[in-house]
MARROTI-845707 format. One line per field, with one value per residue: residue in three letters; x, y, z of N, C-alpha, C in turn. Coordinates in steps of 0.02 Angstrom, whole numbers, plus 50000, padded with zeros to 5 digits. Each point is the difference from the previous one (the first is absolute). Layout:
<recs>
res = c(ALA,...)
n_xx = c(X,...)
n_yy = c(Y,...)
n_zz = c(Z,...)
ca_xx = c(X,...)
ca_yy = c(Y,...)
ca_zz = c(Z,...)
c_xx = c(X,...)
c_yy = c(Y,...)
c_zz = c(Z,...)
</recs>
This chain:
<recs>
res = c(MET,ILE,PRO,LEU,PRO,THR,ASN,ASN,ASN,VAL,SER,ASP,LYS,LEU,LEU,LYS,VAL,ALA,SER,TRP,LEU,GLY,SER,LEU,LEU,ILE,LEU,PHE,PHE,PHE,ILE,ALA,LEU,ILE,THR,ASP,VAL,ILE,VAL,HIS,GLY,ILE,SER,ARG,ILE,ASP,ILE,ASP,PHE,PHE,LEU,ASN,SER,PRO,GLU,ASN,ALA,GLY,ARG,LEU,GLY,GLY,ILE,ALA,PRO,MET,LEU,LEU,SER,THR,MET,LEU,LEU,LEU,VAL,LEU,CYS,LEU,ILE,PHE,ALA,LEU,PRO,ILE,GLY,ILE,GLY,SER,ALA,ILE,TYR,LEU,ALA,GLU,TYR,THR,ASN,SER,HIS,HIS,TRP,PHE,VAL,LYS,LEU,ILE,ARG,LYS,SER,LEU,ASN,VAL,LEU,ALA,SER,VAL,PRO,SER,ILE,VAL,MET,GLY,LEU,PHE,GLY,TYR,ALA,PHE,PHE,VAL,ILE,THR,LEU,ASP,PHE,GLY,PHE,SER,ILE,LEU,SER,GLY,ALA,LEU,THR,LEU,SER,VAL,MET,VAL,LEU,PRO,LEU,LEU,ILE,ARG,ASN,ILE,GLU,ASP,SER,LEU,ARG,ASN,ILE,SER,LYS,GLU,PHE,ARG,HIS,ASN,ALA,PHE,ALA,LEU,GLY,LEU,SER,LYS,THR,THR,THR,ILE,PHE,LYS,VAL,LEU,LEU,PRO,MET,ALA,THR,GLN,GLY,ILE,ILE,LEU,ALA,THR,ILE,LEU,SER,ILE,ALA,ARG,ALA,MET,ALA,GLU,THR,ALA,ALA,LEU,LEU,TYR,THR,SER,GLY,TYR,VAL,THR,ARG,MET,PRO,GLU,SER,VAL,PHE,ASP,SER,GLY,ARG,SER,LEU,SER,VAL,HIS,ILE,PHE,ASP,LEU,SER,MET,ASN,VAL,PRO,GLY,GLY,GLU,PRO,SER,ALA,TYR,ALA,SER,THR,LEU,THR,LEU,ILE,LEU,LEU,LEU,LEU,SER,ILE,ASN,ILE,ILE,THR,GLN,TYR,LEU,SER,HIS,ILE,PHE,LEU,ASN,ARG,ALA,SER,SER,LEU)
n_xx = c(52661,49998,49939,50026,49972,49951,50003,49997,50041,50036,49995,50011,50047,50024,49994,50028,50045,50009,50000,50038,50040,49998,50010,50046,50023,49991,50028,50046,50002,50002,50043,50036,49990,50010,50053,50017,49985,50031,50050,49995,49996,50034,50001,50000,50038,49940,49953,49982,50066,49993,49950,50024,49957,50040,50017,49971,49989,49981,49991,49935,49969,49982,50018,49939,49977,50053,49985,49935,50009,50044,49959,49948,50037,50022,49941,49968,50049,49999,49934,50011,50045,49980,49940,49996,50020,49965,49947,50012,50010,49948,49967,50024,49986,49942,49977,50048,50037,50035,50032,49937,50005,49946,50028,50058,49964,49968,50058,50028,49946,50005,50065,49984,49953,50045,50035,49942,50004,49978,50022,50049,50006,49998,50040,50039,49995,50013,50048,50024,50008,50018,50036,50050,50012,49999,50052,50019,49995,50031,49980,49957,49992,49997,49961,49969,50002,49982,49955,49989,49998,49966,49971,50037,49984,49937,49996,50040,49969,49940,50015,50031,49945,49964,50035,49995,49944,50037,50032,50036,49965,50012,50064,50002,49964,50037,50053,49961,50003,50019,49943,50009,49935,50001,50056,49970,49940,50030,50048,49998,49935,49989,50051,49962,49969,50059,50022,49948,50009,50066,49989,49958,50043,50049,49958,49985,50064,50014,49954,50015,50062,49966,50019,50052,50010,49986,50037,50026,49993,50019,50027,49960,49940,49969,49949,49958,50044,49952,50043,50028,49940,50001,50004,50064,50012,50060,50030,50037,49946,49969,50055,50004,49935,50003,50055,49968,49938,50010,49996,50045,50015,50055,49964,49950,50043,50027,49939,49984,50057,49990,49937,50024,50046,49955,49961,50050,50019,49936,49992,50058,49982,49939,50026,50048,49952,49959,50051,50014,49935,49995,50058,49977,49940,50030,50041,49942,49983)
n_yy = c(50457,50041,49971,49963,50039,49960,49949,49968,50047,49996,49934,50005,50046,49962,49948,50038,50025,49938,49982,50053,49991,49934,50014,50046,49955,49951,50038,50015,49937,49982,50049,49984,49936,50006,50039,49959,49949,50030,50022,49942,49975,50046,50027,49934,50006,49977,50020,50037,50007,49999,50043,50025,49979,49965,50053,49997,49935,50035,50039,49992,50030,49945,49971,50018,49979,50032,50050,49993,49995,50050,50031,49985,50014,50053,50016,49984,50033,50046,50002,49994,50048,50042,49972,49995,50062,50021,49964,50017,50063,49994,49970,50043,50048,49973,49976,50032,49956,50054,49944,49987,49952,49975,50016,49977,49948,50000,50010,49956,49962,50019,49990,49945,49983,50019,49966,49965,50020,50060,50010,49959,50033,50053,49970,49983,50061,50022,49954,50012,50062,50031,49952,49967,50045,50030,50032,49992,50054,49990,50037,49950,49997,50067,49998,49948,50032,50056,49962,49971,50062,50019,49941,49992,50063,49988,49943,50022,50059,49972,49954,50046,50036,49946,49985,50066,49976,50019,49942,50044,50042,49959,49993,50065,50009,49954,50032,50052,49951,50051,49990,49961,49987,49993,49965,49972,49993,49978,49967,49954,49993,50012,49956,49967,50040,50025,49937,49983,50054,49989,49935,50020,50045,49955,49957,50045,50016,49935,49985,50056,49981,49944,49988,49968,49974,50062,50015,49941,50031,50059,50009,50037,49982,50059,49956,50023,49958,49955,49956,49950,49985,50066,50020,50012,50064,49975,50034,49946,49963,50040,50000,49934,49995,50043,49970,49943,50004,50049,50028,50037,49937,50033,50058,49966,49979,50061,50026,49952,50014,50065,49987,49962,50047,50048,49962,49984,50064,50016,49950,50018,50065,49987,49961,50045,50045,49961,49985,50065,50014,49954,50021,50063,49981,49969,50053,50031,49947)
n_zz = c(50819,49949,50008,49953,49955,50007,49957,50059,50027,49946,50004,50066,49986,49951,50040,50048,49957,49976,50064,50018,49947,50012,50065,49984,49957,50043,50048,49954,49977,50064,50017,49946,50015,50065,49986,49951,50041,50051,49963,49968,50062,50035,49938,49990,50053,50013,50041,49949,49996,50066,49991,49944,49954,49962,49965,49941,50009,50054,49947,50013,50051,50034,50057,50021,49941,49975,50042,49990,49935,50005,50043,49960,49947,50033,50025,49943,49968,50048,49994,49935,49994,50047,50008,49933,49993,50053,49981,49937,50020,50041,49952,49955,50045,50019,49944,49968,49970,50015,50017,50012,49954,50033,50059,49978,49978,50059,50031,49962,50012,50065,49994,49967,50044,50046,49955,50004,49937,50016,49938,50021,50057,49961,49957,50052,50027,49939,49991,50062,50022,49944,49970,50030,50048,49941,50027,49937,49960,50057,50051,50008,49934,50000,50054,49973,49943,50030,50032,49941,49977,50054,49990,49945,49990,50016,49967,49951,50002,50007,49954,49965,50013,49988,49946,49995,50027,50051,49993,50035,49962,49949,50015,50012,49944,49968,50028,49982,49955,49960,49970,49947,50001,50066,49992,49949,50030,50054,49968,49952,49990,50066,50007,49957,50043,50014,49997,50038,50038,49998,50008,50046,50022,49992,50029,50046,50003,49998,50046,50033,49985,50010,49938,49976,50060,50020,49948,50018,50058,50024,49941,49961,50025,49992,49996,50046,50029,49990,49976,50033,49978,50014,49938,50008,49989,50009,50049,50008,49991,50043,50037,49991,50010,50051,50019,49984,50021,50044,49940,50030,50013,49981,50004,49976,49953,49996,49999,49957,49967,50009,49982,49951,49989,50006,49962,49961,49999,49993,49957,49974,50004,49979,49954,49989,50001,49965,49960,50002,49995,49951,49975,50010,49978,49948,49996,50010,49963)
ca_xx = c(50002,49937,49980,49994,49934,49998,49951,49935,49974,49979,49940,49946,49980,49965,49934,49959,49981,49952,49937,49969,49977,49941,49944,49980,49968,49932,49963,49986,49946,49938,49975,49978,49936,49947,49989,49965,49931,49966,49993,49952,49938,49968,49947,49937,49981,49952,49953,49959,50039,49995,49931,49961,50019,50035,49961,50039,50053,50047,50032,49966,49969,50042,50025,49966,49995,50066,50022,49963,50024,50068,49997,49971,50051,50052,49974,49989,50065,50030,49959,50017,50072,50033,49996,50038,50070,50025,49998,50053,50064,50006,50015,50068,50049,49995,49981,50038,50073,50019,50048,49966,49995,49933,49996,50040,49961,49947,50030,50018,49937,49977,50043,49980,49934,50008,50031,49959,49971,49930,49956,49989,49952,49936,49974,49978,49938,49947,49983,49975,49947,49949,49967,49989,49956,49943,49990,49995,50041,49972,50048,50019,50052,50060,50028,50029,50062,50050,50021,50049,50062,50036,50013,50072,50032,49979,50026,50072,50019,49978,50041,50066,49992,49994,50063,50050,49990,50046,49971,49995,49931,49961,50020,49974,49928,49989,50019,49946,49943,49956,49996,50026,49952,50000,50064,49997,49953,50010,50069,50036,49965,50010,50069,50009,49950,50030,50010,49934,49978,50039,49976,49933,50008,50026,49945,49953,50030,49997,49930,49972,50032,49993,49958,49992,49959,49931,49968,49972,49960,49949,49964,50023,49945,50009,49941,50007,49983,49949,50020,50066,49991,49998,50064,50022,50065,50043,50034,50057,49973,49974,50058,50024,49954,50002,50064,50015,49943,49955,50034,49980,49985,50059,49989,49965,50046,50045,49962,49987,50064,50012,49954,50024,50059,49977,49963,50049,50036,49955,49993,50063,50004,49950,50023,50056,49974,49964,50049,50036,49956,49997,50063,50004,49956,50028,50058,49978,49966)
ca_yy = c(50006,50018,49946,50020,49982,49936,49995,49990,50066,50032,49966,50020,50068,49998,49969,50049,50052,49971,49991,50066,50022,49962,50024,50066,49992,49974,50055,50049,49976,49999,50069,50023,49967,50028,50070,50001,49980,50052,50061,49991,49970,50032,50046,49964,49970,50033,49953,49972,49950,49937,49979,49995,49951,50031,50024,50012,49949,50010,50066,50041,49961,49976,49931,49964,49928,49969,49995,49945,49937,49987,49979,49933,49954,49995,49966,49929,49968,49985,49950,49935,49984,50001,49936,49948,50018,49990,49928,49967,50019,49962,49930,49995,50020,49965,49929,49966,50003,50048,49969,49946,50017,50025,50070,50040,50007,50049,50066,50018,50013,50066,50050,50003,50032,50071,50035,49992,50064,50009,49985,49927,49990,50023,49948,49945,50020,50000,49931,49961,50033,50030,49951,49934,50008,50039,50062,50054,50059,50024,50018,49937,49969,50040,49992,49933,50002,50038,49959,49951,50036,50023,49945,49984,50053,49993,49938,50002,50050,49979,49943,50025,50033,49947,49964,50043,50001,49953,49938,50002,50016,49939,49954,50027,49989,49929,49985,50023,49957,50024,49957,50028,50049,50058,50035,50036,50056,50045,50021,50012,50048,50069,50023,50009,50048,50049,49968,49990,50066,50018,49959,50025,50065,49986,49970,50054,50041,49965,49992,50064,50024,49951,50021,49950,49944,50021,50010,49937,49968,50042,50037,50065,50048,50055,50010,49983,49930,49989,49941,49974,49964,50050,50022,50063,50024,50023,50063,49988,49990,50065,50040,49973,50018,50072,50020,49965,49994,50058,50064,50052,49972,50002,50030,49952,49945,50023,50006,49931,49975,50032,49969,49932,50006,50022,49945,49950,50029,50000,49931,49983,50034,49971,49932,50006,50025,49946,49950,50029,49992,49929,49979,50029,49963,49933,50004,50017,49943)
ca_zz = c(49928,49969,49954,49930,49972,49964,49947,50031,50018,49938,49977,50045,49983,49936,50011,50036,49952,49953,50036,50006,49934,49984,50041,49977,49935,50014,50030,49948,49957,50040,50007,49934,49984,50043,49981,49936,50011,50038,49959,49947,50023,50058,49979,49991,50064,50044,50029,49946,49964,50037,50011,49938,49950,49943,49944,49938,49997,50054,49997,50050,50052,50054,50000,50054,49987,50002,50069,50032,49970,50025,50070,50002,49976,50050,50060,49984,49988,50066,50033,49972,50000,50065,50036,49965,50004,50068,50014,49962,50029,50063,49983,49974,50050,50064,49996,49948,50001,49948,49954,49963,49929,49983,50024,49953,49938,50013,50001,49931,49965,50022,49967,49930,49997,50016,49943,49940,49978,50020,49943,50002,50054,49975,49956,50044,50032,49950,49982,50056,50039,49958,49956,50030,50057,49976,50038,49952,50015,50062,50053,50032,49958,50007,50067,50004,49960,50039,50057,49974,49985,50060,50047,50007,50038,50069,50030,50010,50049,50066,50019,50021,50065,50051,50006,50031,50073,50032,50024,50073,50019,49993,50053,50064,50001,50011,50069,50043,49990,49947,49942,49938,49974,50045,49989,49936,50000,50057,50005,49937,49956,50024,49989,49928,49977,49954,49936,49969,49978,49941,49944,49982,49966,49933,49962,49985,49948,49936,49980,49981,49939,49947,49944,49947,50022,50011,49935,49979,50052,50032,49949,49974,50001,50048,50042,50070,50012,50051,50038,49979,49937,49947,49973,50028,49976,50054,49985,49955,49932,49979,49981,49936,49946,49988,49972,49938,49954,50002,49986,50046,50067,50043,50066,50043,50014,50053,50063,50024,50025,50064,50047,50015,50044,50066,50029,50022,50057,50058,50023,50033,50065,50045,50017,50046,50064,50034,50021,50058,50057,50016,50031,50067,50043,50009,50044,50067,50031)
c_xx = c(49930,49980,49991,49930,50005,49946,49929,49969,49975,49935,49940,49975,49962,49930,49953,49976,49948,49932,49963,49973,49937,49939,49975,49964,49928,49956,49981,49941,49934,49971,49975,49933,49943,49984,49961,49926,49961,49987,49945,49932,49963,49942,49933,49974,49953,49950,49956,50037,49995,49929,49960,50027,50035,49952,50046,50062,50054,50035,49972,49971,50052,50020,49967,49993,50067,50027,49966,50025,50069,49999,49970,50050,50053,49977,49989,50065,50032,49960,50017,50073,50030,49993,50041,50075,50030,50000,50055,50069,50012,50019,50072,50052,50001,49988,50038,50075,50024,50047,49968,49990,49933,49991,50041,49963,49944,50028,50019,49938,49973,50041,49982,49933,50006,50028,49960,49972,49926,49952,49985,49950,49930,49967,49976,49934,49941,49977,49966,49940,49944,49961,49983,49951,49940,49984,49993,50050,49971,50056,50024,50056,50066,50033,50032,50066,50055,50025,50051,50067,50040,50016,50074,50038,49983,50034,50074,50021,49979,50039,50069,49996,49995,50066,50055,49992,50044,49964,49992,49929,49955,50016,49973,49925,49983,50017,49947,49936,49951,50001,50029,49954,50000,50064,49998,49958,50012,50071,50028,49965,50004,50070,50013,49953,50029,50012,49934,49974,50037,49977,49931,50005,50026,49946,49949,50027,49996,49928,49971,50030,49990,49950,49986,49953,49927,49964,49964,49950,49945,49963,50023,49948,50011,49940,50014,49981,49949,50014,50067,49994,49992,50071,50019,50069,50040,50033,50058,49977,49974,50057,50028,49955,50004,50065,50013,49945,49956,50040,49974,49985,50058,49987,49963,50044,50049,49964,49984,50063,50016,49954,50023,50060,49978,49962,50048,50039,49957,49992,50064,50005,49952,50023,50057,49977,49964,50049,50039,49957,49997,50063,50007,49955,50027,50059,49980,49966,50049)
c_yy = c(50017,49946,50026,49981,49935,50002,49991,50067,50036,49969,50020,50070,50003,49971,50049,50054,49974,49991,50067,50024,49962,50022,50067,49996,49975,50056,50052,49978,49999,50070,50027,49970,50031,50072,50005,49983,50055,50061,49991,49974,50037,50045,49964,49971,50046,49948,49968,49946,49932,49973,49989,49945,50034,50019,50012,49955,50010,50067,50046,49954,49975,49927,49958,49925,49965,49994,49941,49933,49982,49975,49931,49948,49988,49961,49926,49963,49981,49947,49929,49981,49994,49934,49944,50014,49987,49925,49962,50015,49963,49928,49992,50013,49954,49925,49962,50007,50043,49969,49943,50022,50029,50073,50046,50010,50051,50071,50023,50016,50068,50055,50008,50037,50075,50040,49993,50068,50004,49984,49925,49983,50022,49948,49939,50017,50000,49929,49963,50032,50027,49948,49935,50004,50044,50060,50060,50056,50034,50019,49937,49965,50038,49990,49932,49996,50037,49960,49947,50034,50017,49943,49982,50052,49995,49940,50005,50050,49980,49939,50022,50034,49948,49964,50042,50007,49945,49938,49999,50016,49939,49951,50023,49989,49927,49980,50022,49959,50022,49951,50035,50054,50063,50041,50041,50062,50050,50028,50021,50052,50072,50026,50013,50052,50050,49971,49989,50066,50021,49961,50024,50065,49990,49970,50053,50043,49966,49996,50065,50026,49954,50025,49943,49943,50019,50014,49937,49970,50045,50044,50071,50055,50051,50011,49977,49927,49994,49938,49976,49961,50047,50014,50068,50019,50026,50066,49991,49990,50067,50045,49977,50022,50074,50020,49970,50005,50061,50063,50055,49975,50004,50034,49953,49941,50019,50005,49932,49968,50028,49970,49930,50002,50020,49944,49946,50025,50000,49931,49978,50031,49969,49930,50003,50024,49945,49946,50025,49993,49927,49977,50028,49962,49930,50001,50015,49943,49957)
c_zz = c(49973,49951,49930,49974,49960,49947,50029,50019,49938,49975,50043,49983,49934,50007,50036,49953,49951,50033,50007,49933,49979,50039,49977,49932,50008,50029,49948,49956,50038,50006,49933,49981,50040,49981,49935,50009,50036,49956,49948,50024,50054,49980,49992,50065,50037,50024,49947,49961,50033,50004,49936,49954,49941,49944,49940,49998,50054,50000,50054,50053,50051,49993,50054,49985,50003,50071,50035,49973,50027,50071,50007,49977,50054,50061,49987,49989,50067,50038,49975,50012,50070,50038,49968,50006,50068,50017,49964,50029,50066,49986,49977,50054,50061,49994,49946,50012,49942,49948,49960,49927,49982,50022,49955,49935,50008,49998,49929,49960,50018,49968,49927,49993,50014,49941,49935,49979,50015,49943,49997,50055,49978,49954,50040,50034,49952,49984,50058,50034,49956,49960,50036,50058,49985,50045,49954,50016,50061,50049,50035,49960,50006,50067,50009,49961,50038,50060,49979,49987,50062,50048,50006,50041,50074,50034,50015,50053,50071,50024,50024,50069,50055,50010,50034,50075,50031,50026,50076,50023,49995,50058,50068,50005,50013,50072,50049,49991,49946,49942,49938,49973,50041,49990,49936,50005,50057,50004,49932,49956,50026,49988,49925,49972,49950,49931,49963,49974,49938,49939,49977,49962,49929,49956,49980,49942,49932,49975,49974,49935,49940,49946,49952,50021,50007,49934,49977,50050,50029,49951,49991,50009,50055,50044,50071,50012,50057,50042,49974,49935,49941,49976,50030,49976,50059,49980,49952,49928,49973,49977,49933,49942,49983,49964,49931,49948,49995,49986,50046,50070,50048,50066,50049,50017,50055,50067,50029,50028,50068,50054,50020,50046,50070,50036,50027,50060,50063,50029,50037,50069,50050,50022,50049,50069,50039,50024,50061,50063,50022,50036,50071,50049,50015,50049,50072,50036,50040)
</recs>
């Protein structure tokens, strides 16, 4: 007998069509966005654009100070956030009971912190790092604020990566006489490398695209920073200023946006390449 079509088959087909349409719609908007940025920004891209300081409120000149400020903010943010994030994730995944009320409270708090608007984080950074700790409007204040913003994302993703590792690996390591600490650093963390890399990439993307929080912490000036205690304007803040406050600054804003996208893409590719090399070496040991 020929099976008759059921409502489930119809539902599956409708869900498949909806999934394809949603994917194509996302792809269309992505291609449209990238095309618009390239078409309007490629004409301003040259070597001088990367090496010179801005002139005429950013309409002319380059983005060298913003590039340096952005990289300093990103590097310091990761230096502060990664050790705390990995350590906290290890504690939550390996040393606590996931069903304990205090652990559940920590997770809920992390979810709340991850959804806090960036402008609120900026006000916190201004009140605590800029005023209370007296770091002033500086790259250090901005980096510390960014680290607070990305910590919930880092902790939850790395914790999930550790918890998804089968308990058999832990039991086998203990059966071989490995200590808890050795098991974590020699077995679990290498196995969770891909999750750590993914969390790091997501953190980099959020940190590099952040604008509101940096307006209150790292400052607005366009000069070249000489130390982390100097004020510095990130690329995202520069794009915001050119597009909102500088008449005729759209070409430079588009070129800065294209640079930010290329910079983020390059960092992602390099990170993935280094993680691939690390995993290959770890598997060969």
